[in-house]
Backbone of each chain as ProteinMPNN parsed JSONL, in Angstrom:
{"seq_chain_A": "MTVVKNTKSFRLLPAGLFEILKSLVVFDHVLPTAGAIFLQWYLDSYGMFFLSRLSGKICGEKLKSIEELLGSDYIFRTQISLIEHGVADLNAQIWLWSSIARRNAGKGKGTRYSKVLLLAFSIVRASNKERPCKGASPLSRFTLIS", "coords_chain_A": {"N_chain_A": [[91.862, 77.73, 81.399], [94.54, 78.375, 79.248], [96.514, 76.027, 77.606], [99.579, 75.713, 76.222], [102.091, 74.432, 74.151], [105.543, 74.451, 73.135], [105.885, 77.083, 72.049], [107.007, 80.169, 70.563], [109.769, 82.268, 71.564], [110.544, 85.682, 71.982], [112.666, 88.513, 71.386], [112.321, 91.656, 72.331], [113.194, 94.873, 71.365], [113.85, 98.153, 72.834], [112.579, 100.005, 71.108], [110.472, 98.562, 70.015], [108.989, 97.936, 72.3], [108.318, 100.485, 73.082], [106.617, 101.25, 71.029], [104.443, 99.592, 71.507], [103.565, 100.482, 74.028], [103.008, 103.115, 73.371], [100.917, 102.854, 71.585], [99.051, 101.921, 73.312], [98.598, 103.928, 75.175], [98.888, 106.682, 74.384], [98.287, 107.91, 71.683], [95.871, 107.101, 70.641], [92.413, 107.828, 70.736], [90.699, 106.417, 72.223], [91.99, 104.42, 73.614], [93.661, 105.54, 75.705], [92.468, 105.584, 78.297], [92.02, 102.899, 78.685], [94.633, 101.999, 78.678], [95.552, 103.199, 81.0], [93.979, 101.934, 82.873], [95.003, 99.416, 82.626], [97.638, 99.822, 83.579], [97.078, 100.517, 86.189], [95.881, 98.185, 87.12], [97.983, 96.448, 86.727], [99.915, 97.471, 88.47], [98.591, 97.17, 90.873], [98.378, 94.39, 91.036], [100.868, 93.299, 90.51], [102.746, 94.72, 91.809], [104.428, 94.353, 94.164], [105.753, 92.115, 93.357], [107.106, 93.139, 91.201], [108.797, 94.935, 92.475], [110.426, 93.197, 93.932], [111.556, 91.803, 91.858], [112.889, 93.836, 90.571], [114.823, 94.459, 92.434], [116.31, 92.242, 92.358], [116.304, 90.245, 94.207], [114.974, 87.629, 96.297], [111.514, 87.41, 97.35], [111.222, 87.467, 100.173], [113.342, 88.893, 101.057], [112.996, 91.38, 100.133], [112.499, 93.977, 101.145], [114.816, 94.781, 102.553], [116.728, 94.554, 100.496], [115.82, 96.377, 98.642], [116.105, 98.713, 100.047], [118.875, 98.766, 100.143], [119.334, 99.155, 97.504], [118.336, 101.692, 97.11], [119.722, 103.27, 98.832], [120.23, 105.454, 101.624], [118.112, 107.163, 101.66], [115.633, 108.869, 103.264], [112.91, 109.367, 102.671], [112.311, 107.566, 100.711], [112.601, 105.143, 102.044], [110.598, 105.432, 103.907], [108.308, 105.474, 102.305], [108.454, 102.892, 101.245], [108.1, 101.378, 103.543], [105.492, 102.104, 104.227], [104.077, 101.027, 102.118], [104.679, 98.365, 102.49], [103.173, 97.825, 104.707], [100.68, 98.142, 103.767], [99.566, 100.659, 103.767], [100.013, 102.862, 102.128], [98.542, 104.579, 99.39], [97.486, 104.037, 95.97], [98.556, 106.083, 94.381], [100.79, 106.872, 95.828], [102.311, 104.584, 95.655], [102.755, 104.445, 92.922], [104.231, 106.754, 92.583], [106.526, 106.046, 94.002], [107.494, 103.832, 92.567], [107.931, 104.915, 90.034], [109.896, 106.685, 90.679], [111.921, 104.996, 91.534], [112.44, 103.688, 89.146], [113.351, 105.839, 87.645], [115.634, 106.58, 89.037], [117.231, 104.278, 88.787], [117.601, 104.167, 86.032], [119.011, 106.52, 85.671], [121.368, 105.992, 87.031], [122.553, 104.23, 85.433], [122.356, 101.565, 85.857], [120.037, 100.407, 85.345], [117.484, 98.034, 84.802], [115.847, 96.302, 82.121], [113.239, 96.28, 82.903], [112.885, 98.472, 84.624], [113.452, 100.566, 82.915], [111.527, 100.338, 80.943], [109.246, 100.621, 82.463], [109.57, 103.192, 83.422], [109.372, 104.534, 81.049], [106.731, 103.995, 80.49], [105.448, 105.398, 82.553], [106.214, 107.959, 81.862], [104.832, 108.305, 79.513], [102.212, 108.131, 80.389], [102.155, 110.344, 82.021], [102.572, 112.385, 80.15], [100.293, 112.015, 78.693], [98.408, 112.725, 80.566], [98.865, 115.466, 80.735], [98.131, 116.306, 78.24], [95.506, 115.574, 78.105], [93.621, 116.653, 80.292], [92.277, 115.311, 83.232], [89.077, 114.697, 84.658], [86.911, 114.245, 87.444], [86.134, 110.862, 88.006], [87.889, 109.664, 86.293], [90.187, 107.155, 85.289], [92.773, 107.995, 84.665], [93.213, 110.149, 86.297], [94.236, 109.201, 88.575], [96.897, 109.1, 88.364], [98.161, 111.444, 88.744], [100.059, 112.271, 90.567], [102.572, 111.663, 89.796], [105.736, 112.888, 89.283]], "CA_chain_A": [[93.285, 78.034, 81.303], [95.114, 77.975, 77.973], [97.738, 75.239, 77.711], [100.25, 75.775, 74.934], [103.446, 73.898, 74.196], [106.438, 74.735, 72.027], [105.663, 78.365, 71.41], [108.26, 80.891, 70.352], [110.189, 83.327, 72.465], [111.032, 86.807, 71.201], [113.434, 89.552, 72.058], [111.837, 92.965, 71.882], [114.059, 96.003, 71.668], [113.085, 99.278, 73.379], [111.712, 100.632, 70.109], [109.261, 97.756, 69.923], [108.223, 98.13, 73.53], [107.781, 101.842, 73.064], [105.481, 101.277, 70.108], [103.309, 98.959, 72.177], [103.083, 101.409, 75.049], [102.471, 104.292, 72.71], [99.61, 102.523, 71.017], [98.127, 101.687, 74.416], [98.339, 105.028, 76.1], [98.97, 108.079, 73.987], [97.784, 108.549, 70.473], [94.525, 106.713, 70.296], [91.485, 108.592, 71.565], [89.92, 105.482, 73.041], [92.831, 103.562, 74.437], [94.358, 106.073, 76.878], [91.858, 105.127, 79.527], [92.275, 101.466, 78.807], [96.032, 101.84, 79.066], [95.683, 103.571, 82.399], [93.386, 100.85, 83.659], [95.976, 98.335, 82.634], [98.735, 100.142, 84.489], [96.56, 100.439, 87.555], [95.718, 96.774, 87.442], [99.31, 95.845, 86.799], [100.567, 97.897, 89.702], [97.885, 96.533, 91.989], [98.561, 92.943, 91.061], [102.24, 92.852, 90.379], [103.639, 95.72, 92.359], [105.47, 93.815, 95.026], [106.577, 91.221, 92.554], [107.995, 93.968, 90.416], [109.844, 95.461, 93.345], [111.381, 92.135, 94.238], [112.28, 91.519, 90.614], [113.778, 94.968, 90.337], [115.941, 94.41, 93.367], [117.102, 91.059, 92.073], [116.318, 89.371, 95.365], [113.721, 86.924, 96.503], [110.513, 88.27, 97.976], [111.421, 87.573, 101.6], [114.405, 89.846, 101.339], [112.825, 92.52, 99.24], [112.585, 95.28, 101.785], [116.217, 95.092, 102.794], [117.466, 94.713, 99.254], [115.397, 97.627, 98.014], [116.778, 99.782, 100.798], [120.253, 98.812, 99.659], [119.298, 99.697, 96.153], [118.011, 103.109, 97.135], [120.566, 104.012, 99.743], [119.669, 105.8, 102.926], [117.132, 108.219, 101.485], [114.579, 108.634, 104.256], [111.553, 109.359, 102.112], [112.128, 106.307, 100.001], [112.401, 104.069, 103.023], [109.279, 105.622, 104.493], [107.32, 105.016, 101.34], [108.503, 101.431, 101.165], [107.494, 100.843, 104.762], [104.048, 102.295, 104.129], [103.551, 100.042, 101.18], [104.798, 97.049, 103.121], [102.087, 97.67, 105.668], [99.402, 98.333, 103.102], [99.007, 101.958, 104.111], [100.122, 103.817, 101.03], [97.571, 104.383, 98.324], [98.072, 103.726, 94.671], [99.372, 107.191, 93.904], [102.077, 106.826, 96.509], [103.073, 103.476, 95.103], [103.199, 104.822, 91.578], [105.313, 107.722, 92.752], [107.728, 105.335, 94.416], [108.029, 102.99, 91.491], [108.475, 105.747, 88.963], [111.151, 107.246, 91.18], [112.918, 103.923, 91.48], [112.804, 103.482, 87.753], [114.128, 106.981, 87.188], [116.955, 106.491, 89.672], [117.994, 103.197, 88.179], [117.993, 104.543, 84.683], [120.015, 107.562, 85.799], [122.619, 105.43, 87.519], [123.117, 103.35, 84.422], [122.252, 100.168, 86.214], [118.63, 100.043, 85.222], [117.149, 96.846, 84.039], [114.841, 96.561, 81.113], [111.97, 96.523, 83.574], [112.808, 99.835, 85.123], [113.433, 101.5, 81.797], [110.226, 100.264, 80.29], [108.251, 101.187, 83.367], [109.774, 104.64, 83.399], [108.8, 104.971, 79.788], [105.278, 103.936, 80.627], [105.027, 106.514, 83.393], [106.396, 109.187, 81.097], [103.742, 108.397, 78.547], [100.989, 108.433, 81.129], [102.244, 111.74, 82.465], [102.343, 113.217, 78.975], [98.89, 111.875, 78.352], [97.681, 113.527, 81.548], [98.988, 116.879, 80.406], [97.39, 116.583, 77.016], [94.081, 115.314, 78.3], [93.338, 116.819, 81.722], [91.21, 114.403, 83.649], [88.14, 115.194, 85.651], [86.072, 113.24, 88.078], [86.635, 109.548, 88.369], [88.65, 109.049, 85.22], [91.336, 106.408, 85.813], [94.027, 108.717, 84.504], [93.397, 111.113, 87.374], [94.936, 108.552, 89.675], [98.328, 109.115, 88.107], [98.609, 112.823, 88.674], [101.131, 112.581, 91.507], [103.88, 111.384, 89.198], [106.382, 114.186, 89.01]], "C_chain_A": [[93.844, 77.524, 79.972], [96.407, 77.196, 78.202], [98.375, 75.172, 76.329], [101.665, 75.26, 75.083], [104.221, 74.391, 72.973], [106.117, 76.042, 71.31], [106.957, 79.159, 71.407], [108.517, 81.944, 71.438], [110.823, 84.434, 71.631], [111.871, 87.745, 72.063], [112.973, 90.889, 71.482], [112.802, 94.057, 72.323], [113.22, 97.168, 72.195], [112.148, 99.933, 72.371], [110.396, 99.877, 69.975], [108.373, 97.928, 71.136], [107.569, 99.507, 73.554], [106.555, 101.919, 72.163], [104.243, 100.646, 70.748], [102.705, 99.915, 73.2], [102.393, 102.617, 74.429], [101.063, 104.012, 72.185], [98.585, 102.289, 72.126], [97.684, 102.98, 75.081], [98.15, 106.386, 75.435], [98.077, 108.49, 72.819], [96.376, 108.14, 70.065], [93.559, 107.428, 71.24], [90.655, 107.69, 72.467], [90.801, 104.775, 74.051], [93.516, 104.212, 75.632], [93.781, 105.584, 78.197], [92.11, 103.649, 79.756], [93.719, 101.213, 79.24], [96.249, 102.171, 80.53], [95.091, 102.496, 83.314], [94.354, 99.676, 83.744], [97.098, 98.617, 83.623], [98.286, 100.045, 85.943], [96.433, 98.989, 87.992], [97.082, 96.1, 87.618], [99.999, 96.197, 88.123], [99.901, 97.281, 90.922], [98.294, 95.075, 92.143], [100.025, 92.525, 91.157], [103.24, 93.777, 91.067], [104.772, 95.152, 93.192], [106.362, 92.839, 94.272], [107.58, 92.019, 91.729], [109.135, 94.502, 91.272], [110.89, 94.396, 93.653], [112.194, 91.772, 93.017], [113.309, 92.607, 90.34], [115.013, 94.874, 91.224], [116.815, 93.189, 93.133], [117.178, 90.086, 93.227], [114.978, 88.661, 95.494], [112.774, 87.768, 97.351], [110.779, 88.493, 99.466], [112.478, 88.587, 101.983], [114.166, 91.185, 100.665], [113.007, 93.869, 99.928], [114.03, 95.687, 102.006], [116.945, 95.384, 101.489], [117.08, 95.995, 98.535], [116.011, 98.817, 98.741], [118.23, 99.916, 100.361], [120.325, 99.469, 98.297], [119.141, 101.208, 96.173], [118.923, 103.924, 98.033], [119.805, 104.387, 101.0], [118.617, 106.897, 102.845], [115.915, 107.947, 102.359], [113.21, 108.486, 103.606], [111.286, 108.073, 101.339], [111.843, 105.179, 100.988], [111.023, 104.193, 103.678], [108.194, 105.113, 103.567], [107.278, 103.499, 101.263], [107.822, 100.82, 102.39], [105.98, 100.963, 104.725], [103.426, 101.254, 103.211], [103.597, 98.647, 101.791], [103.64, 96.785, 104.069], [100.719, 97.978, 105.065], [98.769, 99.671, 103.368], [98.964, 102.883, 102.911], [99.082, 103.53, 99.952], [98.29, 104.206, 96.992], [98.964, 104.845, 94.161], [100.754, 107.18, 94.541], [102.95, 105.7, 95.944], [103.604, 103.806, 93.721], [104.356, 105.802, 91.666], [106.624, 107.007, 93.103], [108.327, 104.56, 93.25], [108.606, 103.82, 90.359], [109.795, 106.361, 89.396], [112.269, 106.207, 91.146], [113.396, 103.719, 90.051], [113.692, 104.603, 87.248], [115.541, 106.938, 87.777], [117.819, 105.428, 89.003], [118.488, 103.566, 86.797], [119.106, 105.582, 84.726], [121.367, 107.04, 86.227], [123.261, 104.476, 86.515], [123.067, 101.891, 84.793], [120.793, 99.709, 86.173], [118.457, 98.774, 84.416], [116.165, 97.235, 82.959], [113.509, 96.913, 81.768], [111.857, 97.975, 84.013], [112.728, 100.826, 83.972], [112.072, 101.509, 81.111], [109.154, 100.878, 81.162], [108.368, 102.702, 83.404], [109.177, 105.229, 82.135], [107.285, 105.011, 79.879], [104.767, 105.109, 81.454], [105.158, 107.843, 82.648], [105.247, 109.392, 80.126], [102.442, 108.756, 79.248], [100.984, 109.888, 81.569], [101.973, 112.692, 81.298], [100.878, 113.185, 78.579], [98.031, 112.69, 79.304], [97.7, 115.002, 81.184], [98.158, 117.229, 79.188], [95.886, 116.469, 77.223], [93.774, 115.431, 79.792], [92.121, 116.005, 82.14], [90.332, 115.056, 84.707], [87.411, 114.02, 86.266], [86.797, 111.941, 88.338], [87.432, 108.871, 87.253], [89.874, 108.331, 85.775], [92.645, 107.173, 85.703], [94.275, 109.689, 85.65], [94.164, 110.497, 88.537], [96.448, 108.603, 89.494], [98.925, 110.509, 88.202], [99.745, 113.14, 89.635], [102.516, 112.271, 90.957], [104.524, 112.704, 88.828], [107.649, 114.008, 88.2]], "O_chain_A": [[93.638, 76.363, 79.617], [97.296, 77.662, 78.916], [97.788, 74.642, 75.386], [102.362, 75.61, 76.035], [103.646, 74.701, 71.931], [106.085, 76.082, 70.08], [107.887, 78.858, 72.156], [107.605, 82.423, 72.112], [111.555, 84.157, 70.681], [111.783, 87.753, 73.291], [113.204, 91.203, 70.314], [113.174, 94.15, 73.493], [112.001, 97.173, 72.021], [111.052, 100.365, 72.727], [109.333, 100.485, 69.839], [107.154, 98.05, 71.017], [106.427, 99.669, 73.985], [105.57, 102.578, 72.499], [103.125, 101.121, 70.547], [101.493, 100.128, 73.233], [101.348, 103.074, 74.893], [100.152, 104.827, 72.327], [97.384, 102.443, 71.903], [96.533, 103.112, 75.5], [97.319, 107.172, 75.89], [97.2, 109.34, 72.978], [95.764, 108.79, 69.217], [93.865, 107.611, 72.418], [89.983, 108.17, 73.379], [90.407, 104.558, 75.197], [93.934, 103.483, 76.531], [94.522, 105.213, 79.107], [92.379, 103.211, 80.874], [93.993, 100.334, 80.057], [97.028, 101.513, 81.219], [95.63, 102.194, 84.379], [94.501, 99.037, 84.785], [97.465, 97.749, 84.415], [99.016, 99.558, 86.807], [96.831, 98.621, 89.097], [97.293, 95.301, 88.53], [100.578, 95.342, 88.794], [100.57, 96.916, 91.888], [98.527, 94.596, 93.253], [100.367, 91.532, 91.8], [104.45, 93.617, 90.91], [105.942, 95.443, 92.944], [107.564, 92.751, 94.519], [108.739, 91.632, 91.58], [110.29, 94.519, 90.849], [112.09, 94.667, 93.634], [113.383, 91.468, 93.122], [114.44, 92.335, 89.935], [116.122, 95.182, 90.788], [117.929, 93.108, 93.649], [118.025, 89.192, 93.231], [113.986, 89.049, 94.878], [113.196, 88.729, 97.994], [110.58, 89.6, 99.966], [112.499, 89.081, 103.111], [115.058, 92.033, 100.637], [113.597, 94.789, 99.361], [114.423, 96.809, 101.684], [117.693, 96.357, 101.395], [117.918, 96.628, 97.893], [116.39, 99.808, 98.118], [118.752, 101.022, 100.224], [121.243, 100.228, 97.988], [119.735, 101.918, 95.361], [118.891, 105.154, 97.992], [118.85, 103.713, 101.388], [118.27, 107.496, 103.862], [115.249, 106.922, 102.213], [112.445, 107.586, 103.951], [110.165, 107.566, 101.322], [110.944, 104.365, 100.775], [110.367, 103.192, 103.964], [107.277, 104.409, 103.989], [106.206, 102.897, 101.219], [107.06, 99.86, 102.274], [105.266, 100.049, 105.137], [102.377, 100.683, 103.51], [102.671, 97.853, 101.629], [103.186, 95.65, 104.21], [99.721, 98.062, 105.782], [97.556, 99.821, 103.215], [97.987, 103.603, 102.706], [98.787, 102.375, 99.649], [99.518, 104.225, 96.909], [100.014, 104.585, 93.573], [101.758, 107.445, 93.88], [104.16, 105.852, 95.78], [104.746, 103.492, 93.385], [105.334, 105.7, 90.925], [107.685, 107.326, 92.566], [109.528, 104.636, 92.99], [109.643, 103.476, 89.791], [110.703, 106.538, 88.584], [113.406, 106.504, 90.779], [114.591, 103.594, 89.786], [114.658, 104.369, 86.522], [116.519, 107.227, 87.088], [118.988, 105.659, 88.695], [119.638, 103.312, 86.438], [120.034, 105.537, 83.92], [122.4, 107.582, 85.833], [124.369, 103.983, 86.727], [123.671, 101.058, 84.117], [120.386, 98.77, 86.858], [119.2, 98.499, 83.474], [115.709, 98.377, 82.901], [112.75, 97.736, 81.257], [110.834, 98.622, 83.787], [112.006, 101.82, 84.056], [111.545, 102.562, 80.75], [108.261, 101.57, 80.673], [107.359, 103.406, 83.416], [108.555, 106.292, 82.159], [106.643, 105.946, 79.401], [103.77, 105.738, 81.099], [104.319, 108.733, 82.787], [104.756, 110.506, 79.944], [101.668, 109.581, 78.762], [99.964, 110.574, 81.505], [101.244, 113.673, 81.438], [100.302, 114.198, 78.182], [97.033, 113.282, 78.891], [96.694, 115.7, 81.305], [97.559, 118.302, 79.11], [95.101, 117.178, 76.594], [93.676, 114.418, 80.484], [91.082, 116.019, 81.481], [90.79, 115.851, 85.528], [87.312, 112.944, 85.676], [87.926, 111.924, 88.828], [87.625, 107.656, 87.268], [90.539, 108.866, 86.663], [93.529, 107.021, 86.547], [95.424, 110.018, 85.944], [94.684, 111.217, 89.389], [97.195, 108.19, 90.382], [100.063, 110.732, 87.789], [100.349, 114.206, 89.518], [103.523, 112.587, 91.591], [103.925, 113.533, 88.143], [108.32, 114.989, 87.879]]}, "seq_chain_B": "MSRRNIEDSHPVTLKCAMLITGFSSDSFQTREVLFQNDLIKNRFHSSNHFVDFQMQPLQVIRLFEKYAELQ", "coords_chain_B": {"N_chain_B": [[82.857, 82.267, 70.879], [85.328, 84.237, 69.449], [86.452, 84.679, 66.101], [87.703, 86.732, 64.976], [90.398, 88.965, 64.013], [92.62, 89.155, 66.576], [94.113, 91.336, 67.257], [92.668, 93.429, 66.346], [90.208, 93.141, 67.601], [90.662, 92.87, 70.373], [92.787, 94.707, 71.263], [93.988, 95.997, 73.475], [93.991, 94.148, 75.6], [95.599, 92.135, 74.511], [98.074, 93.463, 74.051], [98.662, 94.337, 76.604], [98.99, 91.901, 77.881], [101.258, 91.074, 76.552], [103.122, 92.991, 77.415], [103.158, 92.596, 80.191], [104.264, 90.087, 80.266], [106.86, 90.68, 79.454], [107.638, 92.332, 81.555], [107.674, 90.607, 83.717], [109.294, 88.457, 83.205], [112.298, 87.19, 81.637], [112.223, 87.082, 78.915], [110.172, 87.426, 75.977], [107.688, 85.414, 75.763], [105.499, 83.475, 73.843], [103.812, 81.607, 75.013], [103.673, 82.527, 77.64], [102.341, 84.925, 77.254], [99.802, 84.07, 76.554], [99.065, 82.876, 78.91], [99.049, 85.109, 80.643], [97.027, 86.489, 79.42], [94.848, 84.922, 80.092], [94.777, 85.431, 82.824], [94.123, 88.137, 82.828], [91.611, 88.043, 81.646], [90.251, 86.603, 83.579], [90.247, 88.478, 85.557], [88.589, 90.464, 84.588], [86.209, 89.294, 83.857], [83.859, 89.456, 85.224], [82.797, 91.831, 84.599], [80.166, 93.807, 83.196], [80.441, 94.423, 80.565], [82.123, 92.628, 79.498], [83.302, 90.463, 76.998], [83.816, 87.237, 76.128], [86.708, 85.708, 74.651], [88.983, 83.948, 72.5], [92.442, 83.569, 72.45], [94.853, 82.918, 70.071], [97.967, 81.107, 69.623], [99.354, 81.683, 67.215], [98.42, 84.188, 66.547], [99.492, 85.76, 68.526], [102.209, 85.367, 68.052], [102.445, 86.531, 65.541], [102.067, 89.218, 66.13], [104.17, 89.696, 67.892], [106.309, 89.348, 66.135], [105.954, 91.537, 64.536], [106.553, 93.69, 66.267], [109.071, 93.016, 67.122], [110.707, 93.544, 65.043], [111.233, 96.192, 65.03], [113.628, 98.694, 65.391]], "CA_chain_B": [[84.295, 82.409, 70.648], [85.529, 85.098, 68.299], [87.509, 84.325, 65.153], [88.24, 87.961, 64.408], [91.789, 89.261, 64.318], [92.656, 89.528, 67.981], [94.707, 92.667, 67.391], [91.601, 94.398, 66.088], [89.075, 93.002, 68.514], [91.077, 93.047, 71.772], [94.188, 95.17, 71.208], [94.532, 96.353, 74.789], [94.264, 92.921, 76.351], [96.734, 91.447, 73.905], [99.324, 94.192, 74.29], [98.932, 94.308, 78.04], [99.54, 90.579, 78.173], [102.637, 91.067, 76.036], [103.985, 93.809, 78.274], [103.317, 91.942, 81.49], [105.226, 89.01, 80.049], [108.203, 91.258, 79.456], [107.948, 92.857, 82.881], [107.798, 89.582, 84.748], [110.242, 87.397, 82.853], [113.447, 87.711, 80.904], [111.998, 87.083, 77.478], [108.772, 87.551, 75.598], [107.286, 84.1, 75.284], [104.098, 83.381, 73.43], [103.077, 80.835, 76.008], [103.437, 83.402, 78.786], [101.329, 85.905, 76.877], [98.499, 83.398, 76.636], [98.786, 82.713, 80.337], [98.675, 86.419, 81.173], [95.717, 86.802, 78.864], [93.863, 84.238, 80.933], [94.682, 86.169, 84.086], [93.392, 89.379, 82.579], [90.207, 87.688, 81.427], [89.674, 86.239, 84.874], [90.102, 89.707, 86.326], [87.542, 91.323, 84.059], [85.09, 88.55, 83.324], [82.626, 89.814, 85.932], [82.297, 93.101, 84.086], [78.982, 93.69, 82.335], [80.808, 94.623, 79.166], [83.142, 91.667, 79.088], [82.94, 89.466, 75.992], [84.888, 86.239, 76.125], [87.361, 85.471, 73.366], [90.094, 83.011, 72.565], [93.658, 84.071, 71.831], [95.599, 81.812, 69.484], [99.409, 81.336, 69.625], [99.826, 82.304, 65.98], [98.078, 85.602, 66.59], [100.487, 86.406, 69.382], [103.493, 85.314, 67.343], [102.406, 87.52, 64.46], [102.239, 90.557, 66.699], [105.547, 89.767, 68.386], [107.201, 89.535, 64.979], [105.795, 92.922, 64.083], [107.252, 94.62, 67.154], [110.468, 92.617, 67.27], [111.468, 94.061, 63.905], [111.494, 97.622, 65.214], [114.917, 98.991, 66.029]], "C_chain_B": [[84.53, 83.219, 69.356], [86.675, 84.594, 67.428], [88.094, 85.565, 64.5], [89.713, 88.084, 64.757], [91.864, 89.817, 65.739], [93.242, 90.925, 68.175], [93.674, 93.763, 67.136], [90.515, 94.342, 67.156], [89.452, 93.258, 69.976], [92.529, 93.543, 71.844], [94.786, 95.447, 72.585], [94.897, 95.102, 75.584], [95.504, 92.229, 75.814], [98.057, 92.155, 74.231], [99.676, 94.238, 75.776], [99.523, 92.959, 78.441], [100.98, 90.475, 77.688], [103.565, 91.824, 76.976], [104.216, 93.15, 79.634], [104.317, 90.803, 81.375], [106.649, 89.545, 80.102], [108.608, 91.784, 80.809], [108.323, 91.742, 83.849], [108.719, 88.431, 84.377], [111.339, 87.995, 81.98], [113.253, 87.724, 79.392], [110.507, 87.124, 77.19], [108.331, 86.239, 74.968], [105.794, 84.074, 74.973], [103.257, 82.672, 74.471], [102.716, 81.686, 77.221], [102.352, 84.431, 78.483], [99.937, 85.291, 76.992], [98.093, 83.181, 78.092], [98.323, 84.037, 80.948], [97.316, 86.854, 80.656], [94.605, 86.142, 79.684], [93.681, 84.971, 82.253], [93.868, 87.442, 83.921], [91.911, 89.08, 82.395], [89.53, 87.33, 82.753], [89.391, 87.473, 85.72], [88.855, 90.487, 85.892], [86.264, 90.58, 83.676], [83.773, 88.896, 84.019], [82.036, 91.128, 85.442], [81.103, 92.874, 83.164], [79.342, 93.743, 80.863], [81.792, 93.575, 78.662], [82.569, 90.67, 78.079], [84.094, 88.478, 75.888], [85.456, 86.067, 74.715], [88.513, 84.507, 73.577], [91.286, 83.584, 71.82], [94.48, 82.885, 71.334], [97.094, 82.122, 69.454], [99.904, 82.056, 68.373], [99.521, 83.801, 65.94], [99.088, 86.373, 67.429], [101.839, 86.461, 68.679], [103.55, 86.381, 66.252], [102.653, 88.919, 65.001], [103.652, 90.732, 67.267], [106.511, 90.033, 67.236], [107.142, 90.969, 64.474], [106.62, 93.876, 64.949], [108.726, 94.269, 67.328], [111.33, 93.179, 66.145], [111.847, 95.52, 64.084], [112.815, 97.842, 65.938], [115.179, 100.485, 66.009]], "O_chain_B": [[83.977, 82.895, 68.305], [87.711, 84.15, 67.921], [88.895, 85.459, 63.571], [90.218, 87.414, 65.658], [91.239, 90.83, 66.053], [92.909, 91.615, 69.139], [93.793, 94.877, 67.645], [89.972, 95.37, 67.561], [88.651, 93.803, 70.735], [93.39, 92.876, 72.417], [95.959, 95.162, 72.825], [95.978, 95.015, 76.166], [96.36, 91.789, 76.582], [99.03, 91.518, 74.635], [100.848, 94.184, 76.15], [100.449, 92.895, 79.25], [101.82, 89.857, 78.343], [104.658, 91.357, 77.295], [105.331, 93.15, 80.156], [105.123, 90.581, 82.279], [107.53, 88.943, 80.715], [109.777, 91.702, 81.187], [109.191, 91.921, 84.703], [108.9, 87.512, 85.176], [111.296, 89.176, 81.634], [114.05, 88.325, 78.672], [109.687, 86.88, 78.074], [108.573, 85.99, 73.787], [104.961, 84.576, 75.729], [102.136, 83.082, 74.774], [101.615, 81.589, 77.762], [101.545, 84.767, 79.35], [99.006, 85.935, 77.475], [96.919, 83.292, 78.447], [97.333, 84.082, 81.678], [96.548, 87.507, 81.364], [93.558, 86.741, 79.931], [92.56, 85.113, 82.742], [93.035, 87.78, 84.762], [91.058, 89.788, 82.93], [88.386, 87.709, 83.006], [88.432, 87.514, 86.491], [88.163, 91.086, 86.715], [85.316, 91.211, 83.207], [82.697, 88.657, 83.471], [80.922, 91.498, 85.813], [81.038, 91.877, 82.445], [78.643, 93.184, 80.018], [82.24, 93.64, 77.517], [81.492, 90.11, 78.283], [85.224, 88.865, 75.589], [84.757, 86.26, 73.721], [88.956, 84.284, 74.704], [91.153, 84.036, 70.682], [94.765, 81.958, 72.093], [97.469, 83.281, 69.279], [100.766, 82.932, 68.453], [100.279, 84.582, 65.364], [99.485, 87.487, 67.088], [102.525, 87.483, 68.71], [104.57, 87.045, 66.066], [103.371, 89.71, 64.389], [104.251, 91.799, 67.132], [107.421, 90.852, 67.359], [108.145, 91.537, 64.042], [107.303, 94.761, 64.432], [109.538, 95.137, 67.649], [112.549, 93.278, 66.285], [112.7, 96.03, 63.358], [113.073, 97.236, 66.978], [116.214, 100.937, 66.499]]}, "name": "protein", "num_of_chains": 2, "seq": "MTVVKNTKSFRLLPAGLFEILKSLVVFDHVLPTAGAIFLQWYLDSYGMFFLSRLSGKICGEKLKSIEELLGSDYIFRTQISLIEHGVADLNAQIWLWSSIARRNAGKGKGTRYSKVLLLAFSIVRASNKERPCKGASPLSRFTLISMSRRNIEDSHPVTLKCAMLITGFSSDSFQTREVLFQNDLIKNRFHSSNHFVDFQMQPLQVIRLFEKYAELQ"}
């Protein structure tokens, strides 16, 4: 474990974040797959944490607070319930999170997290269109994003 | 332990660690990036292709400065 003291903190604007994402996912011929693996790993590992962070509530209250955030939309609540019980697969989770991010951004109350994540999904989707995936390529797991 | 420029040798790991830091906290801290880098390494160290490396704070700071200037 790396132990570091007194290191700097930075403020990255959307343009900077976009450049990082872009270099990870889109324009390099090697990195698209690596970027997709990262997103998959990130969503697997941090998904629920992200949802709780997005809702601004502690983890124990996340389901209720996310429902409040999304309103009474049945399909959203169903998806959340499936994820809560470990039923939904990764594609379903990605669909939900990208939808949440898109809704938040559209309502003008999106956080930096939702906007950046939405940007990431947009890039992955664009990358999918440009480079159709076959077989077991990691990018094929993101095809349900609409 | 590699002394190569980390941005050239492990660009994905470094940038992923940077992004995760931003996703999970309110600011982009070098210390957090190094922590996330350790998590990523722990995740992938069992891979046959994994090559261990050390990420230095100055390397992270240099990259943050590069992206922080973009507006």
